[in-house]
C-alpha positions as CSV (number, residue, x, y, z in Angstrom):
1,M,-7.3,-36.5,-34.1
2,S,-5.8,-32.8,-34.4
3,P,-4.0,-31.2,-31.4
4,G,-6.3,-29.4,-29.6
5,E,-9.7,-31.6,-30.4
6,A,-11.4,-34.0,-28.1
7,A,-10.6,-37.7,-27.7
8,A,-13.3,-40.0,-27.4
9,D,-13.2,-39.8,-23.6
10,G,-13.9,-36.2,-23.7
11,S,-10.5,-35.0,-22.9
12,V,-8.7,-32.3,-24.9
13,S,-5.2,-32.6,-26.2
14,P,-3.3,-29.5,-25.7
15,S,-2.4,-27.6,-29.5
16,P,1.4,-26.9,-30.3
17,R,0.5,-23.1,-29.7
18,T,-0.6,-23.8,-26.0
19,R,2.3,-26.0,-24.9
20,G,4.8,-23.3,-26.5
21,G,3.2,-21.0,-24.4
22,I,3.6,-22.9,-21.3
23,G,7.1,-23.5,-22.2
24,A,7.8,-19.8,-22.9
25,F,6.4,-18.8,-19.6
26,T,8.5,-21.5,-17.9
27,A,11.6,-21.1,-19.1
28,A,10.6,-16.9,-18.6
29,S,10.4,-18.2,-14.7
30,V,13.3,-20.3,-14.8
31,A,15.1,-17.1,-15.7
32,L,13.6,-15.0,-13.6
33,C,14.4,-17.1,-10.3
34,L,18.0,-17.1,-11.5
35,L,18.1,-13.2,-12.1
36,A,16.5,-13.4,-8.4
37,V,19.8,-15.5,-7.4
38,L,22.4,-13.3,-9.2
39,A,20.8,-10.1,-7.3
40,L,20.9,-11.6,-4.2
41,A,24.6,-12.4,-4.9
42,V,26.1,-9.4,-5.9
43,G,26.6,-6.3,-3.9
44,K,29.1,-4.5,-1.4
45,F,29.4,-7.6,-0.1
46,P,29.8,-10.3,-2.8
47,V,28.5,-13.9,-2.2
48,H,29.1,-16.5,-4.3
49,P,25.8,-18.1,-6.5
50,L,26.6,-21.3,-5.3
51,D,26.6,-20.1,-1.8
52,V,23.6,-18.5,-1.6
53,A,21.9,-21.2,-3.1
54,R,23.0,-23.0,-0.1
55,V,21.7,-20.5,2.1
56,L,18.3,-20.8,0.5
57,A,18.1,-24.5,0.7
58,S,18.8,-24.4,4.1
59,A,16.6,-22.0,5.0
60,V,13.8,-23.7,3.3
61,L,14.8,-26.8,5.0
62,G,14.8,-25.0,8.4
63,M,18.3,-26.2,9.1
64,P,21.5,-24.0,9.9
65,S,24.0,-23.6,7.1
66,D,27.7,-24.7,7.3
67,L,28.6,-20.9,6.0
68,A,29.8,-18.0,8.0
69,P,26.8,-16.3,9.7
70,A,27.5,-13.0,8.3
71,I,26.6,-14.7,4.6
72,D,23.2,-15.5,6.4
73,T,22.6,-12.5,7.5
74,V,23.4,-10.8,4.4
75,V,21.3,-13.1,2.1
76,L,18.2,-13.4,4.2
77,Q,18.0,-10.3,6.5
78,V,19.2,-7.7,4.0
79,R,19.0,-8.8,0.6
80,L,16.2,-11.3,0.4
81,P,13.5,-9.0,1.4
82,R,14.5,-6.5,-1.1
83,V,14.8,-8.6,-3.8
84,A,11.0,-9.9,-2.8
85,S,10.0,-6.6,-2.5
86,A,11.3,-5.6,-5.9
87,L,9.9,-8.7,-7.8
88,L,6.1,-7.8,-6.3
89,V,6.1,-4.4,-7.1
90,G,7.4,-4.7,-10.4
91,A,5.0,-7.5,-11.1
92,A,2.2,-5.6,-9.4
93,L,2.5,-2.2,-11.6
94,A,3.2,-3.9,-14.6
95,A,-0.2,-6.1,-14.3
96,A,-2.3,-2.9,-13.4
97,G,-0.6,-1.1,-16.3
98,C,-1.6,-3.6,-18.7
99,T,-5.0,-3.7,-16.8
100,Y,-5.9,-0.2,-17.3
101,Q,-4.3,-0.1,-20.9
102,A,-6.9,-2.6,-22.0
103,L,-9.8,-1.3,-20.2
104,F,-9.5,2.2,-21.6
105,R,-8.2,0.8,-25.1
106,N,-5.0,3.2,-24.6
107,P,-1.4,2.6,-24.9
108,L,-0.3,5.7,-23.2
109,V,-2.8,4.5,-19.9
110,S,-0.5,3.8,-16.6
111,P,-1.7,2.5,-13.2
112,D,-1.7,6.8,-11.9
113,I,-4.0,7.2,-14.4
114,L,-6.7,8.0,-11.7
115,G,-4.7,9.6,-9.4
116,V,-3.5,6.4,-7.2
117,S,0.0,7.5,-7.2
118,S,-0.5,11.0,-6.4
119,G,-2.9,10.0,-3.2
120,A,-0.6,7.6,-2.1
121,A,2.0,10.3,-2.3
122,F,0.0,12.7,-0.3
123,G,-0.4,9.8,2.1
124,A,3.1,9.1,3.1
125,V,3.9,12.8,2.7
126,L,1.3,13.4,5.4
127,G,2.7,11.0,6.9
128,I,6.7,12.1,7.2
129,F,5.2,15.6,7.9
130,L,3.7,14.6,11.0
131,S,6.8,12.2,12.1
132,L,4.6,9.1,12.1
133,P,6.3,5.6,12.0
134,V,7.5,4.0,9.4
135,A,4.6,1.9,9.5
136,A,2.0,4.2,9.6
137,I,3.5,6.3,6.5
138,Q,3.1,3.3,4.6
139,G,-0.6,2.8,5.5
140,L,-1.3,6.3,4.9
141,G,0.2,5.9,1.4
142,F,-1.9,2.8,0.9
143,A,-5.1,4.5,2.4
144,G,-4.1,7.7,0.4
145,G,-3.8,5.5,-3.0
146,I,-7.6,3.9,-2.2
147,A,-9.0,7.2,-1.5
148,A,-7.9,8.6,-4.6
149,V,-9.2,6.7,-6.7
150,A,-12.7,6.0,-4.8
151,A,-13.5,9.9,-4.9
152,V,-12.9,9.4,-8.8
153,L,-15.2,6.7,-9.0
154,A,-17.6,8.8,-7.0
155,I,-16.9,11.7,-9.2
156,T,-17.5,9.8,-12.4
157,R,-20.6,8.5,-10.9
158,A,-22.0,11.8,-10.1
159,V,-21.5,13.5,-13.7
160,R,-21.4,10.7,-16.3
161,S,-25.2,10.9,-17.1
162,S,-24.6,12.4,-20.7
163,H,-21.0,11.6,-21.2
164,D,-18.7,9.0,-21.7
165,A,-17.8,6.7,-18.8
166,A,-14.5,5.8,-19.6
167,L,-13.6,9.6,-21.1
168,V,-15.3,11.1,-17.7
169,L,-13.0,8.7,-15.2
170,V,-9.8,9.3,-17.0
171,L,-10.4,13.4,-16.3
172,A,-11.4,13.1,-13.0
173,G,-8.3,11.1,-12.6
174,V,-6.5,13.9,-14.0
175,V,-8.1,16.7,-11.7
176,V,-7.8,14.6,-8.6
177,G,-4.1,13.9,-9.5
178,S,-3.3,17.2,-10.2
179,L,-5.4,18.4,-6.6
180,L,-3.6,15.9,-4.4
181,G,-0.1,17.0,-6.3
182,A,-0.7,20.2,-5.3
183,G,-1.0,18.8,-1.5
184,V,2.2,17.0,-1.4
185,S,4.1,20.6,-2.9
186,L,2.0,22.3,-0.1
187,L,3.5,19.8,2.6
188,T,7.0,19.6,0.8
189,W,7.1,23.6,1.2
190,L,5.8,23.1,4.9
191,A,8.6,20.8,6.1
192,D,11.1,21.3,8.2
193,P,13.8,21.5,5.6
194,Y,16.8,19.4,8.1
195,D,14.4,16.7,9.1
196,Q,11.4,16.0,7.1
197,L,12.4,17.5,3.6
198,P,15.0,15.0,3.2
199,A,12.8,12.1,3.9
200,I,10.0,13.4,1.5
201,A,12.4,13.7,-1.0
202,F,13.7,10.3,-1.0
203,W,10.3,8.6,-0.5
204,L,9.1,10.9,-3.7
205,L,12.0,9.3,-5.9
206,G,11.7,6.1,-4.8
207,S,13.6,3.1,-3.2
208,L,13.6,-0.1,-1.6
209,A,16.8,0.5,0.7
210,S,14.3,0.3,3.9
211,V,12.4,-2.7,3.3
212,K,12.4,-5.5,5.7
213,A,11.2,-8.9,6.5
214,P,7.5,-7.9,8.4
215,D,7.1,-5.3,5.4
216,L,6.7,-8.3,2.9
217,A,3.2,-9.5,4.0
218,S,1.7,-5.9,4.0
219,L,3.1,-5.8,0.3
220,A,2.1,-9.0,-0.7
221,L,-1.3,-9.6,0.3
222,P,-2.6,-6.4,-1.5
223,V,-1.1,-8.0,-4.8
224,L,-2.5,-11.2,-4.8
225,V,-5.7,-10.5,-3.4
226,G,-5.6,-7.9,-6.5
227,L,-3.9,-10.8,-9.2
228,V,-6.9,-12.5,-8.4
229,P,-10.0,-10.7,-9.9
230,L,-7.8,-10.2,-12.8
231,A,-7.0,-13.7,-13.2
232,L,-10.0,-14.8,-13.1
233,L,-12.0,-12.2,-15.6
234,R,-9.2,-12.5,-18.1
235,W,-11.3,-13.7,-20.8
236,R,-13.8,-11.2,-20.1
237,V,-11.1,-8.1,-20.1
238,N,-10.4,-9.3,-23.7
239,L,-14.5,-8.6,-24.6
240,M,-14.1,-5.2,-22.9
241,S,-11.3,-4.2,-24.7
242,L,-13.7,-4.8,-28.1
243,G,-15.3,-1.5,-26.9
244,E,-18.8,-0.6,-24.6
245,E,-21.2,-1.2,-27.4
246,E,-19.5,-4.6,-28.6
247,A,-19.0,-6.0,-25.2
248,R,-22.4,-5.3,-23.9
249,A,-23.8,-7.1,-26.9
250,L,-22.0,-10.1,-26.2
251,G,-23.7,-10.3,-22.5
252,V,-20.7,-8.7,-20.7
253,E,-21.9,-6.4,-17.6
254,T,-19.3,-3.6,-18.6
255,G,-19.9,-1.4,-15.5
256,R,-20.0,-4.2,-13.0
257,I,-16.8,-5.7,-14.4
258,R,-14.8,-2.3,-15.3
259,A,-15.7,-1.3,-11.7
260,A,-13.7,-4.8,-10.1
261,L,-10.8,-4.5,-12.7
262,I,-10.4,-1.1,-11.6
263,V,-10.4,-1.5,-8.0
264,A,-8.2,-5.0,-8.6
265,A,-5.1,-2.6,-10.1
266,T,-5.5,0.2,-7.4
267,L,-5.5,-2.5,-4.6
268,M,-2.4,-3.4,-6.2
269,T,-0.9,0.0,-7.4
270,A,-1.6,1.6,-3.7
271,A,0.3,-1.4,-2.1
272,A,3.5,-1.0,-4.4
273,V,3.5,2.9,-4.1
274,S,3.1,2.8,-0.4
275,Q,5.8,0.3,-0.2
276,A,8.5,1.7,-2.4
277,G,7.5,5.4,-3.4
278,V,6.4,7.1,-6.3
279,V,8.0,4.3,-9.3
280,G,7.3,5.4,-12.7
281,W,7.5,4.0,-16.4
282,V,7.3,0.4,-15.3
283,G,3.3,0.0,-15.5
284,L,3.8,1.9,-19.0
285,V,6.4,0.5,-20.9
286,V,6.6,-3.0,-19.7
287,P,2.9,-4.0,-20.8
288,H,4.3,-2.3,-24.5
289,L,6.9,-5.0,-24.3
290,A,5.0,-7.6,-23.2
291,R,2.5,-7.0,-26.1
292,M,5.3,-7.3,-28.7
293,L,6.4,-10.4,-27.5
294,V,2.9,-12.5,-26.8
295,G,0.4,-10.3,-28.3
296,P,-2.9,-8.2,-27.2
297,D,-4.5,-11.7,-26.0
298,F,-5.5,-10.6,-22.2
299,V,-4.7,-14.2,-20.9
300,R,-1.3,-14.6,-21.8
301,L,-0.4,-10.4,-21.7
302,L,-1.3,-10.7,-18.0
303,P,1.6,-13.3,-16.6
304,A,4.2,-12.0,-19.3
305,S,3.6,-8.3,-18.2
306,A,3.6,-9.8,-14.3
307,L,7.2,-11.4,-15.4
308,L,8.5,-9.0,-17.1
309,G,7.3,-6.2,-14.7
310,A,9.2,-8.0,-12.0
311,A,12.5,-9.2,-13.7
312,Y,12.3,-5.2,-14.9
313,L,12.1,-3.8,-11.6
314,L,14.7,-6.3,-10.0
315,G,17.5,-5.6,-12.5
316,V,17.0,-1.7,-11.7
317,D,17.0,-2.1,-8.4
318,T,20.2,-4.1,-8.4
319,A,21.6,-1.7,-10.7
320,A,20.6,1.2,-8.7
321,R,22.8,-0.2,-5.8
322,M,25.5,-1.2,-7.9
323,L,26.4,1.2,-10.1
324,G,27.5,4.2,-8.0
325,A,29.3,4.8,-4.8
326,T,25.6,5.5,-3.2
327,E,22.1,4.3,-4.6
328,I,20.8,6.1,-7.1
329,P,16.8,6.7,-6.6
330,L,14.7,4.2,-8.7
331,G,12.8,7.0,-9.8
332,V,15.9,8.4,-11.5
333,L,17.1,5.2,-13.2
334,N,13.6,4.3,-14.2
335,A,13.2,7.5,-16.0
336,A,16.7,7.0,-17.4
337,L,15.9,4.2,-19.1
338,G,12.3,4.3,-19.4
339,A,11.9,7.3,-21.5
340,P,14.8,6.7,-24.1
341,F,13.0,2.7,-24.7
342,F,9.8,3.9,-24.7
343,L,10.4,6.9,-27.7
344,W,12.2,3.5,-29.3
345,L,9.0,1.6,-28.9
346,L,7.0,4.6,-30.8
347,A,9.6,4.6,-33.6
348,R,9.7,0.7,-33.5
349,T,5.7,0.3,-33.7
350,R,4.1,1.4,-36.8
351,R,0.8,-0.2,-36.9
352,P,-2.2,0.9,-35.0
353,W,-2.3,-0.2,-31.0
354,T,-4.9,-3.3,-30.0
């Protein structure tokens, strides 16, 4: 019996390609864990990686470690929430980016194409302008991202009768994003230059410096809820990438599936932006890199993008707090790394995007 064929008892032996894919993802997951341990170890207060492992093992087992209390505090209360948040935000933005690119069959599509980032930015800036607490600012940012996409979907439903639905969706996203961007600019202009304006600028540039342990629940839940439908619909996303008419001919309910995918990707993006601020390039560049490694098959592209996105943002965040005397904003460092890398991808890729 050749690999991948059914045995007499009905079982199917995995093919070499499947086993190779599982092995590659296992190795990538192990590498990501090692990177997380390294991120927990480095900083202004360095901790040996073995001590980091001892602190984490003691926390999992519910036992106090025999290390200095300062080490436990730095690893568990200061760095662990930030590392976990970087992993979640990076995975969410990259997964949403590869979903949008596959859905719209366009390699230049990113998670903020439907105005999610602009909506979240407007909500968070409004919260800062009103001097609300941090939790309320994050809540307004999340609600603003969801409301922006809801407005885009409503506009699309109202005017798509004689137009291509995907094109109207993108154009509506551009319009809504521009209006919300104008609102952000107006609030920035009206803000108190000594109190509110620095906070607005800090949030818009992106940072994970203020993440605390209680914030992880409000981030992890929407990300996990958004990933579930993407994983369940992964086969249909491949069919959707063939085109509207071809997908319908194969029995795919394109309207409902597109709406479900957009809602799931928007949920993750809004949660990520409300937590970390406007963090660009992750959802645009990382799916390209994942596609180069595993191909366009969404079944493999989704987990590859999530793993690479988590590793990328964790590495960038670690560099942001290590490269200078003061922390470099994530948006600045992301642009400095993402723009040249994207140009390299454009120069390297000579065949049509699929």
